[in-house]
N, C-alpha and C positions, 0 to 999 in steps of 0.2 A: 499461635492463635491471635496475637495482638493485632497483626495486620488485617486479617479477615474481620475482626471485631470493629476496627477503625473504619473499614469500608462499609460495614453494615450500618454503623452509627451515622456515617456521612450520608448514606442513601436515605436513611429514615428522616434525617433533618431536611434533606432536599425535597423529599416527598411531602412532608408536612408543610413546608413553605409553599410548594406548588399548589396544595389544596387551599391555602389561604388566598393566594393571588397568583394568577397565571402571569400577570404583568411583572412579577418580581423576578422571573427567570432572566438570566443574563443573555443579551444578544450575541455575546462572544462565543456561545456554544459550550459553556462550562457545565451546564446542567445535564443530568442523565434522564432519559425518557423511560427508564424501567426496563424490565427484561422482555416484555412482550413486544415484538416488532409492530404488531397491529396497533397497540396503544401509542407507540411512537408516531406512527403515520397519522393517526387521528389527531394527536396533539399538534403536530406540525401543520396539518390542514386547517385546524381551527385557529391557528395563529398566523394566518396569511397576511395580516395587516402589520405585523411586527417588522422592525428594521434590522439590518445586519450590515456588515462591511463588504465593499467590493474594492479591494485595495484600501486606500485611505478615504474613499468615498462612502457615505452612508446611503443605502438603498433599501427598498422594501425586500423582504426575504424572497417573495415570489419572482422578483426581477433578477436576483443574483444568478440563479441557475441559467437563465436565458443569456445573460451577459457573459458568463463563463463559457457557455457553449459557443457563443460567437467568437470569443477569444481563440479557442482551440480550433474552431473551424477555419479561422483566418490563417493560423500559423501551421496547420497540419503538414503541408507539403515541405515546409522548411524547418520543421520541429527538430529533427535529428541533427541537421546542420547547425542550428542555433545552439543546441545543447553542447556540441563540440566547441563552438566559438565562445559561448558564455563561460564555460568551465575550463577552457583550454584543454579539453579532453579528459579532465579529471573525473567527470561523471561516470566514465567507464570503469574507473578503479572503485568508485563507490558502489556501483552495481555488482562488480566482481566480489567485493567484500560482503555484500548482502548474501550472495550465493555461498561464499566460504563459511559464513556464520550459520546459514541455513543447513548446509551439508545434507541435502536431500538424498534419500536412498531409493533404489529402484522400486517401483510400485507406488510411489507417492503421487497424490493428486494435488495439483496447484490451481488456485484461483488468483489471478493477477488482475486486480481492480484498477481502473484508470490506467490500464497498460496498453493503450491503443496501438503504439508502434511496435510493441512486442519485445522490447529489449530484455525484460526480465524473463519472459516465457522462453525466448530463444536460449538464454543462458541456462535456464533450468533444464531444458531438454538436452542441451549439450553436456551439462554437468552429469545428468543421469546416464547419458551414453558413455561418458568416460568412466563412471562408476561400474557400469556393466562390463565394459572392456577389461577393467582391472580385475573384476571378479572372474572373468573367463580365463585370464592369464594365470591367476592363482589356482583355478581349478585344473588348468592344463598342466601346471607344474606338479600339483599334488597327485594327479592321476598317474604320473610316471612311477611314483613309489607310494601307492595309496596305503593309508593306515586302516585299521578295522573301523574307526569312526567314519572315515571318508566313504568306505564301502557301505556302511549302514545308512548314512545320510543319503547316498545316491539312490538306494532302494526306496526310502521314504519319499524322496522327491519325485520318483517315477510314479509312485502310487497316488501322489497328490495331484492337485489341479494345475500345478506350475505357478510361476511368478505372475503377479498381477501387473499389467502394463501401466507405466507412468503416463500421466496426461497433464496438459496445461490448458486452462481455459482463460482466455483474455477477455475481460469484461470492461467495456467503456461506454459511457453515455453518448459519446460523440462519434457519429458514423464516419466522418471524414478521417478521424484518427485511426479508426479500425481499418478503413480502406487503405491507408498508407501501410499499416502493419501487415495486412494481407499481401500487398504488393511486395513487401520485403521478404515475407515468407516464401512467396512464389519464386522470387529471384534467388533465394538461398536454397531452394529445393526442400523446404521443410513443410511437411504436411501431417505425418504420422503423429498421433497423440496431441494434436493442436486444434483448438476450436476457438471461434470468435463469436462473442455474444454482446448485443446491445443491452446495456442495463445500467441502472442508477445505483450508486453506492449506498444510498439511503433506503432503497427498496429492491434488494437483489432478486433476480428471477430464478432462484434456486431453492430446493427443499432444505430442510434442516439437516445438519450433520453430514455434509457431503464431501468436505475437502480436508486434506491433511495439513495444508499450508495456505494461508491467505497473505498475499503481498499487495502493497500499494506504495508505489515509488513516486514521490513528488506530485501526488494527486490529492491527498486528504485535506490540504489547506484550501483547496478550491471547493470543498463540499460545504453546503450551507449549514447543515446540522452535523457537526463532527461526532457528537455523542450518539446520534442515531446511526451513523455509518459504522461506528464501533460496535453497537448492538447487533447490527446486521452481520458484521464480520464474525462475531461470537456465535450467532445463530447458525451460520452455514458451515462452521468448522466442526469437525468430529471431536468428540472427547479426546483430549490429548493433542489436539491440533494446535498449530502455532500461527500467531499473528505477527507479521513483520512489516514495519513501516519505515521507509527511507524518506526523510523530509529535511528541508532546510530548517535550520534552528538558530539558536543564539550563540554567537561567537564568544568564546571564553577569554580570549586575550584582548585587552583594551587596544593595543596598537594594531593588531590584525583587524579588530572590529572597525576602527576608523578607516583603514585602507579598504576593507570590504564594502563599507557604506559608500565610500567615494566611487569605487569601481561599479557598484550596483546601480547607483542613481545617475552617474555621469557617463558610463560606458555602455552598459547593457541596453538601454533604450536606443542608443545610437546604432549599436550592432543590429538591433531589431529592425530599425529603419533601413539600414544599408542592405542587410541580407534577406530579410523577410518582407520589407516594405511596410512595416507595421510598428510604429513607435509606441502607440497607446497600449497594445497588448502586452508588450514587454515592460512598460511602465507599471501596468497592473501586476504582472508577475513579481516584480521587485517589491512592490508595496504589499502584496499578499504575504510575502515571506515575513515582513515585519509585524503583521497582524496575527501570525500563527503563534500558538502557545509555546513557551520555551520548554526545555527538556523535562524539567521537574513537573511542570503543570500538565504536560501531555501524559506523563507517566501516571499522574493521579487520575486523569480522565480514563486511561486504559483500566486502571484498577476499579474505578467506579463502574465501568461497563461490565466488569466481571472477570477480567483476565487476571491470571496468577503468574508468579515468578516474573514480574514485569521489570525490565531493565533497559538501559540504552547505552550505546557506544558513540562517543563523539568522534567524528571524522574530520580531518583538516581543521583542527582547532575549534570544532563546533559549528563550522559553516553548515555541515550536515550532521544529523543524528540518525542512528539506526536503532529503532525501537523494537522490542520483542516481548511477547507475552503468550501465555498458554491458556487454553480452555481445559478445565478439569471437570 
């Protein structure tokens, strides 16, 4: 009970501070907007003259979303190639680990936010398909020498409505990123159970309690109001649903941290210029990583938003962290 009480006390303190002065809320996004999504939206709209960060640059909050949109519009066509180049292909292992920890079962509904090029959604559908094939093999083996439990369950399955189909919804605010994702899906011959939606992480175009799993990979640091995006994630998840975030984080080893900083600031923007013809966008991406909360701070933000059983896993020495929490 100690953890829930701590969360409630922290919310009460923040709410009281907010009532005293709107200006006392941190521009770094550490405050929580409360449980009602509509309240969050009104609050953010009323605070349009406040500043936030765009990389290391300070900009008005209203301007950040436009500039982030422009960044990803510029890099959309080379986005996947740059991911391979920047991470030396390791991003594929990080995303595979996300699916391994998720371990989705047939019938699950996924919402992948900021997932424009479809990497997580494709992996999700592939994982579900492999799970279904595994189940069929087990059923085929058991049908050769069925037990009375197998016979009984087969009758109950026939009487029921059958398994619910799995589905993945890719939601991204950037139309160019979605366009690239759709082209990839067409080239891979993937269409069943997959849909593409233009939407803002801070104001998702979905009803409450719709999804079993919410993922956001390398996208939440680009959101202007991270606390508001977390509230929206909680809203659209079903009770028992899981929030999973893959994001660059704080490197835990001092030697690796120095090497990582040197590589990030001296190599990645150059790769951006050579491969994508865009130095500035990748300079922003490097800077945005340094402005994102570290593992423990983001864990507290998730708890403040209302998630339970919050934990994180450091990958590659903390270069990336996989965050997980549940809606109860």
